[in-house]
C-alpha positions as CSV (number, residue, x, y, z in Angstrom):
1,M,235.6,35.7,-33.8
2,K,234.1,32.4,-34.5
3,N,236.5,32.1,-36.9
4,K,239.6,31.6,-36.1
5,L,242.3,29.2,-35.4
6,S,243.0,27.2,-32.8
7,N,245.6,26.9,-30.4
8,A,247.4,23.7,-32.2
9,Q,247.0,25.4,-35.8
10,I,249.1,28.5,-34.1
11,A,251.7,26.0,-32.5
12,W,251.9,24.4,-35.4
13,R,252.2,27.4,-37.2
14,A,254.9,29.1,-35.5
15,A,256.8,25.6,-35.8
16,Q,257.4,25.8,-39.2
17,D,259.5,28.9,-38.8
18,I,262.2,27.3,-36.4
19,E,265.3,26.9,-38.4
20,D,267.5,23.6,-38.7
21,G,270.7,23.6,-35.5
22,S,268.0,26.1,-33.6
23,Y,268.1,25.9,-29.4
24,V,264.7,27.1,-28.1
25,N,263.1,27.7,-25.3
26,L,259.3,26.6,-25.0
27,G,257.3,28.8,-22.3
28,I,255.2,26.8,-20.1
29,G,251.6,26.3,-21.4
30,F,250.6,26.3,-24.4
31,P,254.0,27.6,-26.6
32,E,255.2,23.9,-25.2
33,M,252.4,22.5,-28.0
34,I,255.0,23.2,-30.5
35,A,257.5,21.2,-30.1
36,K,254.4,18.6,-31.5
37,F,254.7,20.2,-34.5
38,Q,258.4,20.0,-35.2
39,P,259.0,19.4,-39.6
40,E,260.0,16.0,-40.2
41,G,263.8,15.7,-40.1
42,R,264.4,19.4,-38.1
43,D,266.7,19.2,-35.9
44,V,265.9,21.4,-33.0
45,T,267.3,21.6,-29.4
46,Y,264.8,22.6,-27.0
47,H,266.0,23.5,-23.8
48,T,264.7,24.2,-20.1
49,E,265.1,26.4,-17.5
50,N,265.2,24.1,-15.0
51,G,268.4,22.1,-16.5
52,V,267.1,20.0,-19.6
53,L,269.4,20.4,-23.2
54,G,267.9,18.3,-25.9
55,F,264.6,17.0,-24.6
56,G,262.2,14.5,-26.2
57,K,258.5,14.4,-26.9
58,A,256.5,13.5,-24.3
59,P,255.9,10.0,-22.9
60,A,253.0,7.6,-23.8
61,E,250.5,7.8,-20.7
62,G,251.6,5.5,-18.0
63,E,255.3,5.7,-19.7
64,E,256.4,8.7,-17.5
65,D,259.6,9.2,-15.5
66,W,258.4,11.6,-13.3
67,D,262.4,12.3,-12.6
68,L,262.6,14.3,-15.9
69,I,260.2,17.0,-16.2
70,N,260.1,20.5,-18.1
71,A,260.4,23.5,-16.1
72,G,256.3,23.1,-16.9
73,K,256.3,20.1,-14.3
74,K,255.6,17.6,-17.6
75,A,257.0,14.5,-18.5
76,V,259.7,14.3,-21.2
77,T,262.0,11.9,-22.9
78,L,265.3,12.0,-23.5
79,N,267.4,12.9,-26.9
80,P,270.7,10.9,-28.0
81,G,273.4,13.5,-26.0
82,A,271.0,15.1,-24.0
83,A,272.3,17.2,-20.6
84,F,271.4,17.8,-17.4
85,F,273.1,21.3,-15.4
86,H,272.5,22.8,-12.9
87,H,269.4,25.5,-12.4
88,A,272.2,28.6,-12.1
89,D,274.2,26.9,-15.7
90,S,270.6,26.7,-17.4
91,F,270.3,30.7,-16.6
92,A,273.8,31.4,-17.0
93,M,272.7,29.8,-20.9
94,V,269.8,31.8,-21.3
95,R,271.4,35.4,-19.7
96,G,274.4,34.6,-22.2
97,G,272.7,34.9,-25.3
98,H,273.0,31.0,-25.8
99,L,269.3,30.6,-27.0
100,D,267.9,31.4,-30.8
101,L,264.9,31.9,-29.6
102,A,262.2,31.7,-27.1
103,V,258.7,31.6,-27.5
104,L,256.1,32.2,-24.7
105,G,253.2,33.5,-24.6
106,A,251.5,36.6,-23.8
107,Y,248.2,39.2,-22.3
108,Q,249.0,41.6,-24.2
109,V,252.1,42.6,-27.2
110,A,253.0,46.8,-28.3
111,Q,253.5,47.4,-31.1
112,N,257.2,48.9,-30.3
113,G,257.6,45.0,-29.3
114,D,256.7,45.8,-25.0
115,L,255.2,42.0,-23.4
116,A,253.3,41.7,-20.7
117,N,252.5,38.0,-19.7
118,W,252.9,37.7,-16.4
119,R,249.8,40.0,-14.4
120,V,246.8,41.2,-15.0
121,G,246.0,43.6,-12.3
122,S,245.7,41.3,-9.2
123,K,245.3,37.8,-10.5
124,G,248.0,36.4,-11.4
125,V,251.8,34.0,-10.7
126,P,253.7,36.0,-7.9
127,A,256.7,37.2,-9.6
128,V,257.8,37.5,-13.4
129,G,260.1,34.6,-13.0
130,G,262.2,33.2,-15.7
131,A,260.1,34.4,-18.8
132,M,262.6,38.3,-17.8
133,D,265.4,36.8,-18.6
134,L,264.5,34.8,-21.7
135,V,262.8,37.6,-23.7
136,H,266.2,39.7,-23.4
137,G,268.4,36.4,-23.1
138,A,266.9,35.1,-26.3
139,R,268.2,36.2,-29.3
140,R,264.8,36.1,-31.0
141,V,261.5,36.2,-29.0
142,A,258.2,34.8,-30.4
143,V,254.7,35.2,-28.9
144,V,252.0,32.4,-29.9
145,T,248.9,34.1,-28.5
146,D,244.5,34.2,-29.5
147,H,244.4,37.8,-31.1
148,V,242.1,38.9,-28.4
149,T,240.8,38.3,-24.8
150,K,238.3,36.1,-23.8
151,D,235.7,39.2,-23.7
152,G,236.9,39.8,-27.3
153,G,239.7,42.8,-26.6
154,P,242.4,43.3,-28.5
155,K,246.1,41.5,-27.0
156,L,248.1,43.6,-29.7
157,V,248.0,47.1,-28.7
158,E,249.2,50.5,-28.6
159,T,250.9,50.5,-25.0
160,C,250.7,47.8,-22.9
161,T,248.7,48.0,-19.2
162,F,249.9,45.4,-17.6
163,P,253.2,44.7,-15.8
164,L,256.1,43.7,-18.3
165,T,257.3,41.0,-18.6
166,G,260.2,42.9,-21.1
167,V,260.5,46.0,-23.0
168,G,260.9,45.8,-27.9
169,C,262.1,42.2,-27.1
170,V,259.0,40.4,-29.1
171,T,259.9,40.3,-32.8
172,R,256.9,38.1,-34.4
173,V,253.3,37.4,-33.0
174,Y,251.8,33.8,-34.2
175,T,247.8,34.7,-33.2
176,S,244.4,32.9,-34.1
177,L,244.1,35.7,-37.6
178,A,247.1,36.4,-38.6
179,V,251.2,36.4,-38.5
180,I,252.5,39.4,-37.6
181,D,255.9,41.0,-37.1
182,V,257.1,44.2,-34.7
183,T,259.1,46.7,-37.1
184,D,260.2,49.8,-36.4
185,R,257.3,50.9,-37.6
186,G,255.2,49.1,-35.4
187,F,253.1,45.7,-36.5
188,V,253.9,44.5,-40.0
189,L,251.4,41.9,-40.9
190,R,252.7,38.9,-42.7
191,E,249.7,36.7,-43.0
192,K,246.1,36.5,-42.2
193,L,243.4,33.9,-42.7
194,P,241.9,34.0,-46.2
195,R,238.4,34.1,-45.1
196,L,239.3,37.7,-43.3
197,D,239.3,40.7,-44.2
198,M,241.8,43.8,-43.2
199,E,239.2,46.3,-42.0
200,A,237.9,43.5,-40.0
201,L,240.8,42.0,-38.4
202,Q,242.5,46.1,-38.1
203,S,238.8,46.4,-35.7
204,V,240.4,43.3,-33.3
205,T,243.5,44.7,-33.3
206,G,244.4,48.0,-31.0
207,A,247.2,49.4,-32.8
208,T,247.5,50.0,-36.8
209,L,248.3,47.4,-39.0
210,H,251.2,48.2,-41.7
211,T,251.2,45.9,-44.6
212,E,254.2,45.6,-46.9
213,G,253.6,44.0,-50.3
214,Q,251.3,41.2,-50.4
215,V,249.8,40.0,-47.7
216,A,250.1,36.2,-47.7
217,D,246.9,33.4,-46.8
218,L,247.7,31.9,-43.4
219,N,246.8,28.8,-44.0
220,V,247.1,25.9,-42.0
221,P,245.9,21.8,-41.8
222,K,242.8,21.7,-40.5
223,D,242.7,18.8,-38.5
224,L,245.3,19.0,-35.5
225,E,244.9,18.0,-31.5
């Protein structure tokens, strides 16, 4: 679809829902952008699997300290009180349920909350990696993604056809067209782009979209990078 949100706009919308005082892991790649849009005055502690808790914004170009990186090998800064720890301790935090939220990307999300985000057929990374721990260790799991694939197929589906990262783990999906919760009923539409009608949205969604009361408009700042 031509009229859709950019990755930056999706990340901005997801950032608005992160609660004050949360401990959060942002997946490698697109989800990392969410930290850039943390609302002013909100206290969020970010965790990265390679062993840092409390890292800050990306440093200015040319001011990177390459001994300070996140799991995606991107340079970070440190907030007051930041801590370093062993990789094993990092995963103990994840598996022990000490993270309030994990935000990941996706190839597919099923209507029951199953997530596939590491392999598409013969293409993908060699193994599922830490995402498998995150989706079952964090108290809540959200996904940020385009609503459709590059060839226009649905990413939100009845049943995942790609290898799973986790089973029944996703609670909310932020897409380029909508904000959708995963419930016992399946996908429940909470927000959609104001210019997009329900029929058009359903046509690019691979499972039934349910509604509960009024669907809000998905409004985001226009100029985000």
